[in-house]
N, C-alpha and C positions, 0 to 999 in steps of 0.2 A: 568509478571512472574518474580520472583526474581532470582538473580544470585545464583547458588548453588555450585560453585567451590571456593576453598580457594585461597587467594592472599598472597604470601609470605610477611612477615613483612618488608623485605628489598627490595621490588619489584623494586623501582626506580633504586637503585644501581645495582640490579641483571640484569635488562634489559640493562642498560648502559654497564655493563661488557660483556654481551653476544654480543652486537652489536659492541664491539671493538675487538673481537677476529678475527685476519686476516684470519685464515683458516676456519672460520665458514661461508661458503658461500653455495649457492644452487648447486654449481658445485660438482658433485659426483665423487668419486674415487672408484676403484675396492676394495680397502681394506675395505671400509665401507659396501659394499654389502657382502663381505666375512664374516664380523663379524655378519651381520644380518642372513646369512645362518647358521652360527655356532649356533646362538641363537635359531633359529627355530628348528634345529636338536636336540639341547640339551633338549628342552622342548617339542619336538614332536608336533610342531605346524605348520600350513601352512603359517602363516603370521608373519613377524617380521619387525620392523622399528626402525630408530633412529630419534627421534623427537627433534625439537628445539622450545622452548616456548618463545615467545616474549610478548609484552604488551597485545595484544588482540587476537593474532592468534598463531596457531601451524603449523609449516611446517616440512618438512622431509629432512634430509641429505641423507637417503637411505630408500627404502621400497622394500620388496620382498613378493610375494604371493598375492598382491592386488594393485590396482591403488588408490592412495589417493591424493586428492587435499588439499590445505591449509584448515585448519579447525579452526573455532572459538573455543576459550578456553572453552566455555560452553559445547562443545561436546567432550572434550578431557579427556581421562583417565589419561594422563601423567601430567596434572596440579595437580593431587593428588599425583602422584609418587614423584614429586620433593619436596614435603613437608617434607620428612623424609630422613634420611641417609640409612635406611634399604630398602630391596626389598619390593615392593608392589605386593602381589599375591591375586587374587580373583578367587577362584576355580569355582564359578558359578555366573556370573554377574547378572543373572535374580533373584537371591535370596538375593542379597545385597541391603539393603535399600538406599545406596548411589547411586547405578547405575541401579536399576531395571526399572526406568522410562527413562533411557538414550536413546536418539534416535538411538544409535548404538546397543542397546540391545533389545528394544521392537519390536513388530511386525511392519513391514514396512521398517525396516532397515536391516543391515547385520546380526542382531541377534547374536552378539558376546556373548560368554559365559565364556571363560577362558582368563585371563589376568595375565601376570607376567612381571614386569619391574623393572629396577634399575635406580636411578637418576644418571645423568652424571654431575660430579663435576669438574669444571675447576681448574687449579693449584692455581688460586686466591681464591678458596673456594666457588665461586658462582655456583649454579646449573643452567644449561642451557636447559636441556631436559632429555630424558630417552632412554634407550635401552630396548625394550620390545618385547614380543611374544604374539600372540592372536590366539584363536581357536573359532570355532562356536559350539563346544561341551564342556561340563564341563570336568575338569581334577581333579585328586586327587592332594593334596598339594605336591609340589616337596620336596624332602628331603634336608637336610642341605647342603650336598655336592654339589648338583645340583645348589642351590642358590649361594653357594660360587663361583662356576665356572661362573655363570651369572654375579656376581659382578666383577670378573676379566675381563670378556669380556667388561663390561662397562668401566673399567679403560683403556682397550686397545683402545676403541673408543676415549677417551680423549687424550691418548698418541699419537695416529695417527693424531688427529686433531691439537694438539699443537706441534707436532714433538718432543715429549718427552723432554722438556727443562730440563737441568741439575739443574738449580737453579730456582725453581718456584718463581715468583715475584708477590706480592700482587697487585691487580688492584687498581689504584688510582682513586678516584672519588671525585668530588666536590659536597658535599651534602648541602652546605650552613650553616646548623646548626648542632650541635653535635647530634648524634643519641640518641635514647632513652636509648640504652644499656650503652653508655658512661655516660649519665646523671645519671642513677641509680647506675652505678658502682663507679663513682668518686664524684658525687655531693650529693648523698643521704646516702650512707652507713656510711661514717664518721660522719656527723652531727647527724644521727640517733643514733649512739652509744653514742655520747656525751649527747644528749638530754635524752636518756633513763637512762644513769648513773646519770645525774643531778637530774632527777625526783625521782630516788630511794633514793638518799641522802636527798632530800627535804622531801620525805614521812616520813623518819625516824625522822625528826626534828619537824614535825607538830604535834599539839595536838588537834586541832579542828577537830571533826569527819567529818564535811562537806568538809573541805579543804582536809583532808586525802583521802576522797572518790574521790574527783576530781583528786588528784594526782595519785591514783591507776588506775582510768579510763584512764588517760593520759599514764601511763606506759603500760597498756594493749594495747592501740592503737599503741604505738611505737613498742611493741613486735610483734604485728600483721603486721605492715607495714614492719618491718625488715624481717619477714618470707616471705612476698610477694616478696620483693626485691631479697632475696636469691633464691627463686624458679624461678624467671625470669632469673637470672644469670645462674642457673644450666642448663637451657634448651636453652641457647643462645650461639651465636658465636660472640665474640667481634671483630674478624677480618673483618667479612662481614656484621655485623648488622643483622644477621639472628636469628630468634626466632622459637623454636620448641614447639609444643603443648604437654603437659602432660595430655592426654585425660583420663577421668574417667567417669564411669556411675554415674551420680549425680541426687539426688532428688532436682530438681530446686527450688521447692517451699520452701523446708527446707533451701537451700542455701540463697535464697533471704530473708527469714525470719531472718536468722542469721545476714546477712548484715544490714538489717533494724534495728534490735535490737542493733547492735554495734554502729550505728550512731544516733539513736534516742535521747540519752542524749545530745549530742553536738548540735543537731538541736533544742531541747527544750531549752537548755541554751541560744541559740541565739534568743529566742523569736518566734520561728516558730514551726510548727507542722508536724510531719511525722505520717500520719494516719496509724492505725494498718494494717499490711499486711495480706490480706485474700488469702490463697492459692486457686488458680483456676486450678491447674494442678496436676494430679496424676502420669503423665508419668515421667519416668527416662530419662535424657538427657545426651548424650555423649559430654563432653566438658572439657576444662581445668578450674578447679574451681578457681585457683589463678588468671588467666587472667580475668575470668568473675567477680570475686570479685573486681578487679581493675576497670573494666568498670562500674559496677553498683555504686561502691563507688564514682567514679569520677562524675557520673551523679547526684548522691545525693548531693555531695559537690557543684556542679555547681548550682543546684537549691537552695541550702542553701545560697550561696554567692550572686547569681545574680537573683534569682527568686522571686516568691510571698511568701505568708505566710503559705500556706498549700501545702504539698508535698505528693503525692501518689506513691506507688511502687506496681506494679502488673505484672503478667505473665499469658499468655493464649495461646491457639492454635487459629490461624486465620482461616477463612473459607477454605483456601487451605491446612490446616494442618501444616503450618509453625509455628514456635515458636516466640512469641512476648514478650519481656520484656520492660515494660514501666515505665519511671519516669516522672510524670506529676506535674506541679505546676501552681498556679493561677496567675502567672506573665505574662506580655505581652511583646513581642519583637517589637521594632520599625519597622513599616512596610517598612521603607526605608533601613533596614539592608539587605545586601546580605547574605543569610543563608550559601551560599557556603564558605564564608570567615571563618565561625566558624570551619570548618574542617581543616584549615591551621594552622600549628604550630606557636606559639608566637602571635596569634591573639586572643584578648579577647572580641571582639564584637563591639567596637566603641560606637556610640551613641545608647544606649539601655535603654528603659524605665524600671524602677524598677530593672535594672540589672547593678550595678556599675561595674567598671573595676578594682576593688581591689581584691586581694586574689589569684592571680595565674599568671603564665606565658603564659596561653593559650595553654597548652599542653594536657589538659584533654580530650577534645572532639576529637582532631586529634588522640590521643593515643587510645581512645575508638574505633574510626573508624577502625584503623589498626588492633587492636586485634580482632574485630568482623569479619573483612574481612579474617583474618587468619583462622577463624573458618568456612569460606565459607558463611558468612552472610552479612547483610547490616545494616547500621546505618544512621539514619536521625533525624534531629530536625524539628518539625512541629510547626508553629506559628498559633494558632487558636484565634478567637475573645476573648474567655474567659480564655484561658490557653496556656501553652507551653508544648509540648510533646517531650520527647527524647525516640526514639524507637529503640531497638535492635531486629533485626529479624534474626533467625537462620533457616536454611533449615530443612525440616521435616525428612530428612534422619538422622539427629542427635538424633532423638528419639531412645533411646537404645532398641534393639530388644532382 
């Protein structure tokens, strides 16, 4: 069964920051229980807790109204809460496609129905968990004033935890390589502007129609890439390496068709073929279109540079109802290659048949994996006898209702 919870883009740095907070221990103090009681009273709920989310598990600084043991992240509502700066409120969990099959919601479990929580953000900017309230009956949506008080209670949890430091200091982490956000902010924006301007000057001087068409195509591509970069930066936090989703209800088939049409001329000019995309889904999907554009474009580019001569792009629902986006080419990966290496930054694959190591820093597949995990999905490359498949799988709760 596939994982269905999202993974923050800056997860490694976030977990390291959480584990380095001196006051964030399992030893409870009365102040945290008091804040939980205040939260439960505010939202008229029998249960409230302060959760701490680490790499694989969720544990509790304080719990009132129920006994809770450590919980795997796949059973945690709070793993979703920390993905946003805003409160997360679900008035009836049994009606929400994201949670209706959750073990704490369906029959046989506690049958939770109402959830309201706010992310708990350290002074360093990293999210470590949530302050939330739960009930076994649905509630109406709390008003704005109530949610504002809940946010202030969340800030009080952090202040009590960190002893309200006068000068918040950013957490220092050794991440080895520059983060993606630094890369796009400082390494792509400036050269993109230069390339785009140069191409526009060149287009005005060209007379041959074919050459002018190629120049115009290149200008359109740089305009598109610049738009993607700006969108990523708009929903990012440069201090922590965090990335937020700009989710929209999207016709996935149309989106993939547009991506395929945008890249087909480049693939054809390189002597390869991108077969016509045949829509296989009519459902609307809730996702960040710019992020998914980056993912699919990266996979197409990877197949173009390192794959076979024929490339296919497709999407469908698998037997479990999960969403699959596939980029397949007729190239073969060396059987001695460790596929896990492909997901590491700055690795381009080593000794690979029909896949040279030119054309990239090895950031495409690791970036795709992190953006897909941010959506709560999974990404893998599969080496088959006759082809290579790159598969993006998104959980079925992303089918827009």
